[in-house]
C-alpha positions as CSV (number, residue, x, y, z in Angstrom):
1,X,97.4,38.1,-94.6
2,X,93.7,37.2,-94.8
3,X,92.7,33.8,-96.2
4,X,89.4,33.1,-98.0
5,X,88.4,29.7,-99.2
6,X,85.6,30.9,-101.4
7,X,85.1,33.4,-104.2
8,X,81.5,34.0,-103.3
9,X,80.0,36.6,-100.8
10,X,83.3,38.2,-100.1
11,X,83.4,41.4,-98.0
12,X,84.1,44.5,-100.1
13,X,87.5,45.1,-98.5
14,X,88.5,41.6,-99.8
15,X,87.7,42.5,-103.4
16,X,89.4,44.7,-106.0
17,X,93.0,43.5,-105.6
18,X,95.8,42.7,-108.0
19,X,95.7,38.9,-108.2
20,X,98.5,36.5,-109.1
21,X,97.2,33.2,-110.4
22,X,98.8,29.8,-110.1
23,X,99.4,26.7,-107.9
24,X,102.4,28.3,-106.1
25,X,103.7,24.9,-105.0
26,X,107.0,25.6,-103.1
27,X,106.6,29.4,-103.4
28,X,110.0,29.6,-105.1
29,X,112.0,32.6,-106.5
30,X,110.0,32.3,-109.7
31,X,106.8,32.9,-107.8
32,X,108.4,35.8,-105.9
33,X,109.3,37.3,-109.4
34,X,105.7,36.9,-110.5
35,X,104.4,38.6,-107.3
36,X,106.8,41.5,-107.7
37,X,105.6,42.0,-111.3
38,X,102.0,41.9,-110.2
39,X,102.6,44.5,-107.5
40,X,104.6,46.7,-109.9
41,X,101.7,46.7,-112.4
42,X,99.2,48.1,-109.9
43,X,101.0,49.3,-106.7
44,X,97.8,51.2,-105.7
45,X,95.9,48.0,-104.9
46,X,96.3,45.1,-102.5
47,X,98.4,42.2,-103.6
48,X,96.6,38.8,-103.7
49,X,97.1,35.3,-104.7
50,X,94.4,33.0,-106.1
51,X,95.3,29.3,-105.9
52,X,93.8,25.9,-105.3
53,X,93.6,23.3,-102.6
54,X,94.2,20.4,-103.1
55,X,96.6,20.8,-106.1
56,X,94.6,19.9,-109.2
57,X,97.1,17.1,-110.0
58,X,96.1,15.4,-106.7
59,X,92.5,15.3,-108.0
60,X,93.1,14.2,-111.6
61,X,95.9,11.7,-110.7
62,X,95.2,10.5,-107.2
63,X,97.4,7.4,-107.6
64,X,100.5,9.4,-108.3
65,X,103.1,9.4,-105.5
66,X,103.0,12.5,-103.2
67,X,104.7,15.4,-104.9
68,X,103.9,18.6,-102.9
69,X,106.7,20.9,-101.9
70,X,104.4,22.9,-99.7
71,X,101.1,22.1,-98.1
72,X,98.5,24.7,-97.4
73,X,99.8,26.1,-94.1
74,X,103.4,26.3,-95.2
75,X,102.5,27.8,-98.6
76,X,100.4,30.5,-96.9
77,X,103.2,31.4,-94.5
78,X,105.6,31.7,-97.5
79,X,103.2,33.9,-99.4
80,X,102.7,36.1,-96.3
81,X,106.4,36.7,-96.1
82,X,106.3,38.0,-99.7
83,X,103.8,40.7,-98.7
84,X,100.7,39.0,-100.0
85,X,97.7,40.6,-98.3
86,X,94.9,38.3,-99.5
87,X,95.0,34.6,-100.3
88,X,92.1,33.0,-102.1
89,X,92.6,29.3,-101.6
90,X,89.8,27.8,-103.6
91,X,88.7,24.2,-103.0
92,X,89.4,22.2,-106.0
93,X,87.3,19.1,-106.7
94,X,85.6,17.4,-109.6
95,X,82.7,19.9,-109.7
96,X,85.1,22.9,-109.8
97,X,87.1,21.2,-112.5
98,X,84.0,21.2,-114.8
99,X,83.8,25.0,-114.7
100,X,84.5,26.5,-118.2
101,X,87.4,28.9,-118.8
102,X,84.9,31.7,-119.5
103,X,83.0,31.0,-116.3
104,X,86.2,31.1,-114.3
105,X,87.1,34.5,-115.7
106,X,83.6,36.0,-115.4
107,X,82.2,34.3,-112.2
108,X,85.3,33.8,-110.1
109,X,87.7,36.6,-111.2
110,X,85.4,39.3,-112.2
111,X,82.2,39.0,-110.2
112,X,83.6,36.9,-107.3
113,X,86.9,38.4,-106.2
114,X,86.5,41.6,-108.3
115,X,90.0,41.6,-109.6
116,X,91.4,44.9,-110.7
117,X,94.4,43.4,-112.3
118,X,95.6,39.8,-113.0
119,X,99.1,38.4,-113.3
120,X,100.2,34.9,-114.3
121,X,103.1,33.0,-115.8
122,X,103.0,32.4,-119.6
123,X,102.0,28.7,-119.1
124,X,99.0,29.3,-116.9
125,X,96.0,27.2,-118.1
126,X,92.6,27.0,-116.5
127,X,89.0,25.9,-116.9
128,X,87.5,22.5,-117.9
129,X,90.1,20.4,-119.7
130,X,92.5,23.4,-119.4
131,X,90.4,25.2,-122.0
132,X,91.7,28.6,-121.2
133,X,95.2,29.8,-121.8
134,X,96.9,33.2,-121.3
135,X,95.8,34.5,-124.6
136,X,92.2,33.8,-123.7
137,X,92.7,35.2,-120.2
138,X,94.1,38.5,-121.6
139,X,91.3,39.0,-124.2
140,X,88.4,38.0,-121.9
141,X,89.7,39.8,-118.8
142,X,90.5,43.0,-120.5
143,X,87.0,43.0,-122.1
144,X,85.6,43.0,-118.5
145,X,87.9,45.8,-117.4
146,X,90.6,43.8,-115.7
147,X,94.2,44.5,-116.6
148,X,96.5,41.5,-117.3
149,X,100.2,41.1,-116.9
150,X,101.9,38.0,-118.4
151,X,105.2,37.4,-116.7
152,X,108.0,35.5,-118.4
153,X,109.5,32.7,-116.2
154,X,112.5,33.5,-114.2
155,X,115.4,31.5,-115.7
156,X,119.1,30.8,-115.3
157,X,121.6,28.8,-117.3
158,X,119.8,25.6,-116.6
159,X,116.5,27.0,-118.0
160,X,113.2,28.2,-116.4
161,X,113.0,27.9,-112.6
162,X,110.1,25.7,-111.7
163,X,108.6,23.5,-109.0
164,X,109.4,20.5,-111.1
165,X,113.1,21.4,-111.2
166,X,113.1,21.8,-107.4
167,X,111.4,18.4,-106.9
168,X,114.1,16.8,-109.1
169,X,116.9,18.4,-107.1
170,X,115.4,17.1,-103.8
171,X,114.9,13.6,-105.2
172,X,118.4,13.5,-106.5
173,X,119.8,14.4,-103.0
174,X,120.7,18.1,-103.6
175,X,118.8,20.1,-101.0
176,X,121.3,23.0,-101.5
177,X,120.1,23.4,-105.1
178,X,116.5,23.5,-103.8
179,X,117.5,26.2,-101.3
180,X,119.1,28.3,-104.0
181,X,115.9,28.1,-106.1
182,X,113.4,28.5,-103.3
183,X,115.2,31.3,-101.6
184,X,115.0,29.4,-98.3
185,X,115.7,25.7,-97.3
186,X,113.0,23.2,-98.2
187,X,111.1,22.0,-95.2
188,X,108.7,19.3,-94.2
189,X,106.1,20.5,-91.7
190,X,104.0,18.0,-89.8
191,X,102.8,16.7,-86.5
192,X,105.0,14.6,-84.3
193,X,103.6,11.1,-84.0
194,X,104.3,8.1,-81.8
195,X,107.2,5.9,-83.0
196,X,108.8,2.7,-81.6
197,X,111.0,4.8,-79.3
198,X,114.1,2.8,-80.4
199,X,116.1,6.0,-80.8
200,X,116.1,6.8,-77.1
201,X,117.3,3.2,-76.3
202,X,120.5,3.9,-78.3
203,X,121.0,7.4,-77.1
204,X,119.5,9.3,-80.0
205,X,115.8,10.1,-79.4
206,X,113.9,11.2,-82.4
207,X,110.7,13.1,-83.3
208,X,108.8,11.2,-85.9
209,X,106.8,12.9,-88.7
210,X,104.8,11.3,-91.5
211,X,105.6,12.6,-94.9
212,X,101.9,12.5,-95.8
213,X,101.4,14.5,-99.1
214,X,104.9,15.9,-99.1
215,X,107.3,14.9,-101.8
216,X,109.7,12.2,-100.7
217,X,113.3,13.5,-101.2
218,X,116.3,11.2,-101.6
219,X,116.2,8.6,-98.8
220,X,119.0,9.1,-96.3
221,X,120.5,11.3,-93.6
222,X,120.4,15.1,-93.6
223,X,121.8,18.0,-91.6
224,X,118.7,19.9,-90.7
225,X,117.3,22.7,-88.6
226,X,114.0,22.4,-86.7
227,X,111.6,25.1,-85.9
228,X,109.8,24.3,-82.7
229,X,106.3,25.3,-81.8
230,X,107.5,28.3,-79.8
231,X,109.3,29.6,-82.8
232,X,112.8,28.7,-81.7
233,X,115.2,27.0,-84.1
234,X,117.4,24.0,-83.2
235,X,119.9,22.0,-85.2
236,X,119.6,18.3,-85.8
237,X,120.2,15.3,-88.0
238,X,117.3,13.6,-89.7
239,X,116.7,10.3,-91.5
240,X,114.1,10.1,-94.3
241,X,113.2,6.7,-95.4
242,X,112.0,3.2,-94.4
243,X,114.5,2.4,-91.6
244,X,115.6,-1.0,-93.1
245,X,117.7,-1.9,-90.0
246,X,114.7,-1.9,-87.7
247,X,111.6,-2.1,-89.8
248,X,110.2,-4.0,-92.8
249,X,107.8,-1.1,-93.5
250,X,107.4,0.1,-97.1
251,X,106.3,3.6,-95.9
252,X,108.9,6.3,-95.5
253,X,108.9,8.8,-92.7
254,X,111.1,11.5,-91.2
255,X,112.9,10.9,-87.9
256,X,114.8,13.8,-86.5
257,X,117.3,13.9,-83.6
258,X,117.2,17.5,-82.3
259,X,120.5,18.4,-80.8
260,X,120.6,19.7,-77.2
261,X,116.9,19.3,-76.7
262,X,114.7,17.4,-74.3
263,X,110.9,17.6,-74.0
264,X,107.7,16.1,-75.1
265,X,106.7,17.1,-78.7
266,X,104.0,14.5,-79.4
267,X,101.0,16.0,-81.2
268,X,102.9,19.3,-81.9
269,X,103.9,20.7,-85.3
270,X,107.5,20.9,-86.3
271,X,109.1,22.4,-89.4
272,X,112.2,20.4,-90.4
273,X,114.4,22.2,-93.0
274,X,116.9,20.2,-95.0
275,X,120.3,21.8,-95.5
276,X,122.7,19.1,-96.7
277,X,122.6,15.4,-97.6
278,X,125.0,13.3,-95.6
279,X,124.6,9.8,-96.8
280,X,122.0,7.4,-98.4
281,X,119.8,5.3,-96.2
282,X,121.3,1.8,-95.6
283,X,120.7,-1.4,-93.7
284,X,123.1,-2.2,-90.8
285,X,123.8,-5.5,-89.1
286,X,122.1,-4.5,-85.9
287,X,121.5,-1.7,-83.4
288,X,125.2,-1.5,-82.3
289,X,126.4,-0.7,-85.9
290,X,123.4,1.6,-86.4
291,X,124.2,3.5,-83.2
292,X,127.9,3.9,-84.2
293,X,126.9,5.3,-87.6
294,X,124.3,7.7,-86.2
295,X,127.0,9.0,-83.9
296,X,129.1,9.8,-87.0
297,X,126.2,11.3,-88.7
298,X,125.5,13.7,-85.8
299,X,129.2,14.8,-85.8
300,X,129.0,15.4,-89.5
301,X,125.7,17.3,-89.3
302,X,127.1,19.5,-86.5
303,X,130.2,20.3,-88.6
304,X,128.1,21.1,-91.7
305,X,125.8,23.4,-89.8
306,X,128.7,25.0,-87.9
307,X,130.6,25.7,-91.1
308,X,127.6,27.3,-92.7
309,X,126.7,29.1,-89.4
310,X,123.2,27.7,-89.6
311,X,120.8,27.4,-86.8
312,X,121.3,27.8,-83.0
313,X,124.7,27.5,-81.4
C-alpha cells in the first residue's frame, strides 16, 4: 500500500481510484464492510482510503481525554490487510478545517486525487462546520463525473457497529466484545520506555509503554499477546493503570510481562493485544502482596490463552 499525505501534485498512477471516505478509527468490521462495497462498485479501479491525521476531534476538542483506537501506523497496517492499495492520510489542522464542503469535493476529491468513485457511510459529514452531508456529496460529485455509493452501517441486534461502541466495550472491561467487532484483538502499539525496574526485583520484569493518544481501557490486568519487533508473537500479562501500590502518579501506562522472554526492548515498538480482562487494578499492602497477586495473574493469563489456543506455546 502506498501512503500519501497530500492531495496535491500526485503522480498519475496515484489518481483515479475508488475512494472510501472516513476517519477509520479502529478499522473495524463496519469499515471492512464499507471497503467491500467500495470495491464492488468499481472493481476495475484501485481501492483507496481518504482519511485525516490527526482525527478532527483531536483538533476541535484538544482537552478531551485520549480516545483513539488506532494511531496512524496501526490504522495503515489494518487498511493494508483489507487490500487497500492507496491511502491518502491528509493533515488535518485549523486551516484545513476552514475548507468549504464544495472546495473539498472539487479541489481535493476531483482535481486532487482524481477520484473515479466515492464511497462513504450514511453519516459522513465534511467541510467547514460539517457543511457537507452525503446528499450534497452525491449531488456535487456526480455532477463532476464521480460515482458515489452510500453504504448503510453494518448492524447487529445491539445496533450499528461503530468506533464509539468499541470504545465503550473496552472502557467497560470487555476486550472480547471489541475483538468481535474489530475482527481482531484491540492492540496498543508504542515504544518501550524506561520504567522504575521494580518488576524485575520481584521476578516479573515488564516492558513499559505510554498510552499516549490511545484510548485508556478499563484499568486492570489483562491476558495479552505481544508482537515483537521481529514479528514473532509472545504471550503475556499486562497491567494498564496508575500502579497505586508503587506510585502516586495520575498518569496511566501499560506494563507487560512477556512470558518466556529475555532481552532488551528499550526504544523498540511493541504491539500489545488485549484478549481478556482478569481483574481491576488495586492497591496492595506492599511488594510482597503485589508479587503474590502477580503470580496468580500470570497463571490465570496463561490458562486463558491456553484455553483459547492464542499466541505462542
